[in-house]
N, C-alpha and C positions, 0 to 999 in steps of 0.2 A: 503367447499368451492368450487363451478362449476368447473370442469376438463376445460379445452380451448383444442380446438383441430387445432392444427397451425401444422403445414409443419414442421420439424425439423429444416431447414436450414432458414425456421423463425424465429423461437427460437431461433436458435443461432444468430442470426441477432439480433433478442431485447433486447436479452443476452448482449451481448458483448457492446451496444450501439453504434459500425460503428467502434470499437476500433480495433477489428483485428478479423484473422480468422483463426483456426488451418491448421499448413500448411506442406507439407511434409518436412521433412530434412535430414543430413544426418550424417554416421556414429560419425564423430566428433563432431558434435552438442549432439546427443541422448546419446552420454557416459557420455557427461558433465551432462547434463540435469540428464539423472537415477542415478550418480556418488551424487550427491545433494537430489534429491530426497530420494535416501535410506538414504542419511546423517538422511535426517529430522524426517523419522520414527524413526530413532534410538534412539527420542527424544520425541514422542509419548508412553503414557501412554495405559495399558491395556482396559481403559473407554473413550480414543480419548485423554483428552487435550495433545497440542502440550505444550511442559515445554519448555522453560528457553537452557534447557542446556536435554546432552541424559543423567545427572545426576537426570534428571526429579525430580526434588525437591521444583520447582518456575514455575509456569503459567504468566506470562505480556500477557493478552491478547494481543494486539496491534503489538507483536514480533510476536503471535500463528497467528492472522490473516494475517500478510504477507506471516506467512508458507503455509498457506492453498493455500495464490492466489498462493502463487509458488509449490503447486504441483496439482492445477487444470492446469494449464498451463502444470506440468511434464504430465497430463494426458492425457490434450491433444495430445498432437505430441509423444508419444509414444503409446500413445494406451492402458499402464496398467493399470488395474482397479484397483489395487490397492494402484496408489495416489489419485483417483477421491473419491476414499473411504475413504479416510483418514481423505480427506480434509471436504467431508461430520458429519462425526462422529465430527470435533472439532465445527463444525458448530449446532452441535447438544448438543454440550457440552456446549457451550457459549447458547445458547436459553437457556435452563435449569438452567442455572444459572444469567441470567438476572432478576434486581427489576423491578417488576413488572410493574409500570407505566415510573419512568426513566429511564427502557433498560440499566442502569451501571451493567458494568463487571469487580468487580478491583484487580487486584492482586490473587492469590492462593500460597497459601506454602501446601506441602505435611506433611499431619499431619496422620501419620499411614496407612492403604492403602488408603487412602481417599485426599481428600483438603480443608482447609478451607481457606475462604477468611480473605485478610489484613483487608481491608477497603479502599486502597493504587492504586491510579492510575495518572498515568504521564498524560495523557489532553484524556480526554473522549471523546471530539470531534475527535479526532482520530481514537477511539476505534473505534467507533460507524461509521465510516467513512472505514474504512478500512472492517468493516465485514459486510459490505452492495460490497464492492468491489469482497470481499472474496466468495460472496453468488455468486453471478453473475459470476464471474468468473468459479463456480466448479460447477452451471449449466450450461454453455456456455460448457464446457468439455467432462458434462457428460450426458443431459440431459434427467438428472432423476428427472420428473415432480411429486412424489411421495415423495422423497422427499424433495424437493425443494418444495412442498405445506404444509411439516409439518414446515417446520423454516418460513415461511412466517408471522405470527405474531411475530417473532421477529425479520425481516422485522420493523416492525413497530415501536414496542420498541426501534428498532434504530434509525429510525427518527426524536420519543419523545425524546432521549437522545442527538439528534444533538439542535431541539427546544432549548431544555431548555438552552442551551450556547448561542444565536442568541441572539447579538444587535440589538434590532428594531432600534438604533439611525442613524447607518451605515451598517445594515445586514451582519459582518463578525464576524466570530464566537468566544467564548472565551475555553480556551486553557480548564478551570475548570469550575464550576456553581462559581461566586464570585470570581474567581480568578482577577487577574490584565489585562494581556496583551492578546491580539487576535494575534498568528504566521501567518507569511502570508505560512508558510511550510503547516497550519495546513485548512487554506481556502482550497488549491490543495487539500487534500485529502477530503475533504467535500462537495468539487462542484465534484468532483467528484462518494464521496460515495452517493450523489443527484441520480445523472445519474440512478446512477447503482440499486436505491432504485425503481425509475420511471419503469426503466426498469424489474425488476421483481414484481412489481406491477402492468403491463399489464398483465403477463404472469397470475396472479392469476386475471386477470379480478377485480382488487380493484384496482377499476375508481379512485375513490374521493383520495386515495393515489400516485397515478398516477402524477395523475393531480396535487395535491399540493408538490413533488417529485420534476417534472419537474419544480414548480413555482419557487423553492428554488434554483433548478440547477442554474438555471435562476438570479438571486438575486445575490447572490453572486457571477458570473462570471464576474458581473457589478459591483460587492462592491467592487472587489478585485484592480480592477481596479485606485481608490481610492490611491492606494499602488507605483502604476508606476510611477517613476522619469526619464522624458526621457534624460534629463542632466548626467546622471549616467549612463543611456540603463538598470539599476535592478529595482526590486520592491523594498521599503522599507522591510524590513523582518518582521516587528512586525508594532502594535500599540494601545499606553497603554491606560487604561480606561475615563482617564483626555483629551483623543485626542495629545495626542503627539506619532509622528510617530518616528520608531528609523529608521533611514538611513542606508541602507546598502552601505558596504565597501567590494571593492572585494578580498582585501590582507584578510580579514579577512576569514576564513572556514567557522564557522557556528556560528550564523544562517544566519550570509547573502549569502556565495557565493550556499552554502548546498541550502534557500528557493528561489532562479532563477534554479534551477537543480530538484527542487520539483515542481515548475508551470512544466516545459516541461513534465518530468517523467510521470503528473497528468492528460497532455493533457488540461491543463487551459493558458498555453498559445506557442502558437504555429506558424511557419509561424518565416518570416525573423529576429521577432524581437524575436524567441523561438535557432535560430540559435546563432546570435548574443548574449548573455548573454551566450548559452552554448562556445561560442568562446573565453569567455572573461574569461570566469571558468578555462577553462582550462591553458587559459596565464598564468591566476597568482595562478592557485594551477596543475602545471603539474605532482607534485607528488600525486593528488586523489586518485590514486588505488596501493599509498604501504601506508598498514596500519599501517607503524613503523615509517613515517617519521614525522614532526613538521611541525604543522599548525598554525597558530597563529588564535584568537580568546581573545575576549572585555578582559580579563583577562588572557592572555598572552599564553605561548603557550602551546600546547600539542598530540600528537597522533591524526592523522587522524583518525585510526579505519578504519574498513568496511561501504565503500560504494554502495553498487556496484548498485544500482538504476541509479548512474551519466550516468552512462554505459545506462543503460536503455533511459534515455534526450539524449547525442548522438546518438543513434541510431535512435533516433525519431526526428532528425535537421539534418539530410544528412553524418551523424561520423559512422555510423555504424562500418569499420574498427577499430578506436579508442574505442568505448566500448567492442570489444572484446578482444581485449589485454588487455584493464582492468580487465575486468572480470577473463581471463586467468591471470594475476598478484596478484590480490585480490585472487586468489582460494588456490596458489600455495603457500603465503605469508601466510593464512587459517593452509593449509596441515607441515607446517615448524613448525608453532605454536602446532601442534597437533588438530590442529580446539579447541583453548583451549578459553571459556570465551576472549574477549566479540564477537569472532566469535559468532553467535545464528541461528537457522532454519531463521529466517529474511533475515538473510546475505544470507544462501544458494538460502531462495530462491529470492535475487534480483538476484544471478548469471541466474537460469533458467530462469530470464522472462530475460537478457539480451541473452544467448545463444538464448530458445525460440521468439525472439524477432523478424518479417515478417523478417525484416529489416538485420538482423545479420544472418538471416539460410542459406543465399546463400553461402554467407563467407566460413561459418565453414563447408556447405559441400562437 
């Protein structure tokens, strides 16, 4: 593959898609970022797999992709090379286990000193999309063009994984091939994942891939508009294969309200619409940052759990202080629970993304 000669500043700008640039941080932010990143390192096996817990007995690729994203941001703001290296090692681990054409990577469980694939995956579209985001962010943090070139074939396979789940009738993506639902949360991840693929392909001089990914990203941005319900000020949380749309209700936490946060956190919904959505979320769910609080879904009440990316969405809609406060509460709750599952590396990464968000940094300095 031909290596492109770009200035480092342009390389980072392309890789980040204009989303952010590394910022100087204050001591409070750096301490929090390092603490979460070091905890993620404790869940990484010797072969680079980012496991679901420090016990290192299971790998869930979606969770690990988000963890790598967080490690990349930690590397960017702390300049600690350990975090960037750990993110690259995960990207390489994932690449080595992708199915040749589909690009799928399923969950893995410990088998002696190695891993065995279970064949199970929660949502193949989300796995592929978050892998692409993690790849873009890891390169943006490290500028390591050699390691990027090694995993660019995995970028193409991840694009294949997304294409397999696309419904040509409306441009939305199923969670899995043959599944009945196209979730709004997934569309947000897919849109940003495709934007990441376009930037990465440009860096690798893969012009055909770049054009394909950019067009696909624009298509899903347009397609998801069909899910917007202006009177409710919210997106439907999904669409069934038969065309039925699942209407959101603000009093429901998952997947109604979380879908709105995902649309903001992943940059699909912006401006006044996004700000109004996050205001409605906080108004209806003031305890979003209290994992032990009870929230109501279609099937009844259950614990909220860990949702730090809501803090990212708040920071990106003009309320960084609330995002920072929420991250602090989530972190305290995790520590009080000895960071037991369901606190995972993805949750720790979400905290990093809040603490390292450019809108939060000045508040935490």
